[in-house]
C-alpha positions in Angstrom: 113.2 120.5 97.8 112.9 117.6 95.4 111.3 118.5 92.1 109.0 116.1 90.2 110.5 114.4 87.1 108.9 115.4 83.9 107.4 113.4 81.0 110.8 113.6 79.3 112.5 112.2 82.3 110.3 109.2 82.9 110.1 107.1 79.7 108.4 104.0 81.1 104.9 103.5 82.6 104.4 104.3 86.3 101.7 102.4 88.1 100.7 103.5 91.6 98.9 100.6 93.2 96.9 101.3 96.4 93.7 100.2 98.0 92.2 98.5 101.0 94.2 96.0 103.1 92.9 92.6 102.0 91.9 94.0 98.6 94.3 91.9 96.6 97.5 94.0 96.4 99.8 90.9 96.7 98.1 89.2 93.8 98.1 92.5 91.8 101.8 93.1 92.4 102.7 89.5 91.2 100.6 90.2 88.1 102.4 93.4 87.4 105.8 91.7 87.9 104.6 89.0 85.3 103.7 91.9 83.0 107.3 93.2 83.1 107.0 95.9 85.8 109.7 96.5 88.4 107.7 96.5 91.6 108.3 98.2 94.9 106.1 97.5 97.9 105.2 100.0 100.6 107.4 102.8 99.4 107.2 105.9 101.8 105.8 108.9 100.0 108.9 111.0 101.0 111.0 108.8 98.7 108.7 108.7 95.6 110.2 111.5 93.6 113.8 110.5 94.3 113.0 106.9 93.4 111.5 107.9 90.1 114.5 110.1 89.3 116.8 107.1 90.1 114.7 105.0 87.8 115.1 107.5 85.0 118.8 107.2 85.3 118.6 103.4 85.0 116.9 103.8 81.6 113.4 103.0 80.3 111.5 100.4 82.3 108.0 100.2 83.7 107.6 100.7 87.4 104.8 99.7 89.9 104.7 101.2 93.4 102.4 99.8 96.1 101.3 102.3 98.7 98.9 101.6 101.6 98.2 102.4 105.2 101.2 100.5 106.5 102.9 103.9 105.8 100.0 105.8 107.4 102.3 108.6 108.6 103.4 109.6 105.1 100.1 108.8 103.4 98.8 112.4 103.4 101.8 113.4 101.2 100.9 110.9 98.5 97.9 112.6 96.9 99.7 116.0 96.4 102.6 114.1 94.9 100.4 112.2 92.6 98.8 115.5 91.4 102.3 117.1 91.1 103.5 114.2 88.9 100.6 114.3 86.6 100.8 118.1 86.3 104.5 117.6 85.3 103.3 115.2 82.5 104.5 112.0 84.2 102.2 109.1 83.0 101.1 107.8 86.4 98.2 105.3 86.4 96.7 105.0 89.9 94.8 101.8 90.6 92.7 101.3 93.7 91.8 97.8 94.8 88.5 97.9 96.8 86.2 95.3 98.3 83.1 95.4 100.4 83.5 95.5 104.2 82.0 92.0 104.4 84.5 90.6 101.9 87.4 92.2 103.7 86.3 91.0 107.1 85.9 87.5 105.8 89.4 87.5 104.3 91.0 88.7 107.5 89.1 86.0 109.4 90.2 83.3 107.0 93.9 84.3 107.0 93.9 85.3 110.7 96.2 88.2 109.8 95.8 91.4 111.8 94.7 94.6 110.1 97.5 97.1 110.0 95.4 99.7 111.7 93.8 97.4 114.3 94.9 97.4 117.9 93.6 95.2 120.7 90.8 92.7 120.3 91.0 88.9 120.2 94.5 87.7 121.0 95.0 90.6 123.4 94.6 90.2 127.1 91.0 90.4 128.0 89.9 90.6 124.3 86.9 88.7 123.1 85.7 87.6 119.6 83.1 90.4 119.6 85.8 92.9 120.5 87.9 91.7 117.6 85.0 91.9 115.2 84.2 95.5 116.2 87.8 96.6 116.2 88.4 95.1 112.7 85.3 96.9 111.4 86.5 100.2 112.9 89.9 99.7 111.4 88.4 99.1 107.9 86.3 102.3 108.2 89.3 104.3 109.3 91.3 103.0 106.4 88.5 104.0 104.0 88.7 107.5 105.4 92.5 107.7 105.1 92.5 106.4 101.5 89.4 108.3 100.3 91.4 111.0 98.5 93.6 108.5 96.6 90.5 106.4 95.6 88.9 109.5 94.1 91.9 110.0 91.8 92.3 106.3 90.9 90.8 103.6 88.7 88.9 101.4 91.1 88.7 97.6 90.8 86.1 95.9 93.0 87.7 92.6 94.1 84.8 91.5 96.4 83.9 88.5 94.2 87.0 88.1 92.1 89.2 85.1 92.1 92.9 85.7 92.0 93.0 84.6 88.3 90.3 87.1 87.4 92.1 90.0 89.1 95.3 89.1 87.3 93.5 89.0 84.0 91.7 92.3 84.6 94.9 94.0 85.7 96.8 92.7 82.7 94.1 94.2 80.4 94.2 97.5 82.3 98.0 98.1 82.0 98.4 96.3 78.7 100.2 97.9 75.8 96.9 98.9 74.1 95.8 101.0 77.1 98.0 104.0 76.4 96.8 107.4 77.7 93.4 107.1 76.2 90.1 106.5 78.0 89.6 102.8 78.6 85.9 101.8 78.3 84.8 98.7 80.2 81.6 96.9 79.7 80.8 94.5 82.6 77.9 92.1 83.1 76.9 91.1 86.6 74.1 89.4 88.6 72.0 91.7 90.8 71.6 88.8 93.2 75.4 89.0 93.9 75.5 92.7 94.3 76.3 95.7 92.1 80.0 96.2 91.3 81.3 99.0 93.4 83.7 100.2 90.7 80.9 100.8 88.2 80.5 104.4 86.9 77.1 103.6 85.2 74.7 100.8 86.1 72.0 99.7 83.7 69.3 97.3 85.0 68.1 95.0 82.2 66.0 92.7 84.3 62.9 94.1 82.6 63.9 92.4 79.3 62.6 89.0 78.2 64.5 86.3 80.0 66.0 83.3 78.0 66.2 81.4 81.4 62.6 80.4 81.0 63.3 78.5 77.8 64.5 75.1 78.8 66.8 74.7 75.8 68.4 78.2 76.4 68.7 77.9 80.2 72.1 76.2 80.3 73.6 78.5 77.6 74.9 82.1 78.0 74.5 85.4 76.2 77.7 84.5 74.2 76.0 81.5 72.6 74.3 81.9 69.2 70.8 80.6 70.2 70.6 83.0 73.1 71.8 85.9 71.0 69.3 85.0 68.3 66.5 84.9 70.8 67.4 88.3 72.3 68.0 89.9 69.0 64.4 89.1 68.0 63.0 90.9 71.0 62.1 94.6 70.2 62.6 95.6 73.8 66.2 94.4 73.8 67.0 96.5 70.7 65.4 99.5 72.2 67.3 99.2 75.5 70.6 98.6 73.8 70.0 101.6 71.4 69.3 103.9 74.3 72.3 102.8 76.3 74.5 103.2 73.2 73.0 106.6 72.5 73.7 107.8 76.0 77.3 106.7 75.9 77.9 108.1 72.4 76.7 111.5 73.7 78.8 111.6 76.8 82.0 109.7 76.1 83.7 112.6 74.4 83.1 114.7 77.6 84.6 112.0 79.8 87.6 111.8 77.6 88.0 115.6 77.5 87.9 115.5 81.3 91.0 113.3 81.2 89.2 110.3 82.6 91.4 107.2 82.2 88.8 104.5 82.9 85.0 104.3 82.6 83.0 101.2 83.7 79.6 100.5 82.3 77.9 97.7 84.3 74.9 95.9 83.0 73.0 93.7 85.3 70.3 91.0 85.1 69.1 88.5 87.6 71.7 85.8 87.1 74.4 87.5 85.0 74.2 84.7 82.4 72.0 85.7 79.5 70.7 89.2 79.0 73.5 91.3 80.6 76.1 89.1 78.9 74.5 89.6 75.5 74.3 93.3 75.9 77.9 93.6 77.0 79.0 91.6 74.0 77.0 93.7 71.6 78.0 97.0 73.1 81.7 96.1 73.2 81.5 95.3 69.6 79.6 98.5 68.7 82.1 100.7 70.6 85.2 98.8 69.3 86.1 101.9 67.3 86.4 103.9 70.5 89.9 102.6 71.1 90.7 100.6 74.2 87.5 98.7 75.0 87.4 95.8 77.5 84.5 93.4 78.3 84.1 91.5 81.6 81.5 88.9 82.6 81.8 88.8 86.4 79.7 85.7 87.0 80.9 83.8 84.0 84.5 84.6 84.6 84.1 83.3 88.2 83.2 79.8 87.0 
């Protein structure tokens, strides 16, 4: 029986990249390669421990391994192996790329590539477009069930509305040299009209706050601009909301860190993701800068 390498054996970072088909793994693997990782795609779970031991013999380097349902037969072995590695002290970061069913179906439709779990449907004898749509939907649901355990043990990135450049930037922040083994705290602004990020651990709705959008001079600006920041800073409700969010996080962050969480996403949403949520993210990221590894994202602004 192959034993797991230990922390002393594996000197470099190990990233396990998994997620939904169509979730952006190809883009992510290229980003990891650019960040200096040696990348292996679709490694069977049975070879994982031997591969890591071989890498240890090669010397220190960072390794990224992509695992998905293309190796469905060995997929049930991956979760126990991940837990075994972590119990042995190996610094494995598991990252799960997710997306909404609608986004995944749109991507498969645009690329016309078959889902790895899909059989039959359009293109098969007697298949219809409706058949293909139903079979693709069923395949995505089955994939979610097969990957559910790994997702629960991973840092989740919702790629539903991310451009490739955004995903590369977010991933670079996540595996960057400042990440280490500490809890990474992410503040993300978003627009409710475009949906709540599925990777959010906490969601705060700030649509009840005064809206700079209704000031004609402030409308084209964002929460990162000084006039908007000055307007919102002068509103008592904004200060109260921000203080309560900060108080909640200050109270519970030590508990999440003690629970060995590696990643915590605090999503703050307003109507358009341009003014109020952006301002609060900027201010909270600054306030919690002493925490350690703090990231800020503006989903709607970054997409421009």
